[in-house]
N, C-alpha and C positions, 0 to 999 in steps of 0.2 A: 627648808632643808637645802643644804649646799649640794649642788650637782657635782658629779665626779670630775667633770672637766674643769670647773672652777678650782676644786681642791688640788687637781694635778698642776693647774697653773700657779697657784700659790705655793705649792711645794717646789716647783720649778725655780720660781723666784727667790725663794729662800736658799736653794742650792747654789744659785748663781751669787747671791750675797756672800755666802760662806766661802766660795772659791775666791772671790774678789778680796774678801778679807785675809784669807790664808796668803794669797799672792803679795799683798800689800805688806803683811807682817813679815814675810820672807825678804822683801825688798828692804824694808826698814832694819830688819835685823843685820843684813848684809853691809848696809850703809854704816850702821853702828860699829860693826866689828872692824870694817875698814878704817874707821876713824881712830878705833883703839889701836890698831896695828900701827898706823902711821905715827902714833905717839910713842909707842914702845921701841926699844932697840932690837932688831933681828938677832935672834940667838939667845937673848936674855931669858932668865928664869920667867919674868912676868910675860914676856912675848909668847914663850912656849905654853904657859899656863892658859893664856887667852886662846890659843889655837886648840887646846885640848879641854877647856873647860866645860862643865855642864851648863845648862841655861842659868840656873841660880848663881853659879860661880861667876859667869860671864857678867851677869847683872851687877855683881858686887864690884867687878873691875870697872864697868861703865860708870857707876857711881863714884868710885875711887878717883877715876880720871877725869871727871867732870862732863862726861858724855850724856848721861842721863841724870836728871835731878832727883 
């Protein structure tokens, strides 16, 4: 039987991993958006679309402009 302390330790490590993954995802997403916005002309329809896009719509734009394979 696993002790309660061991289970709490494992749960804490999992939570730390989730938080690190979340932070990394936010950072990478911000970098990709910055690359996309550098390519687009400010004020253009595509630029505005990129700023207001849902996650799925933005992924299509990343692929369209070669930021994401």
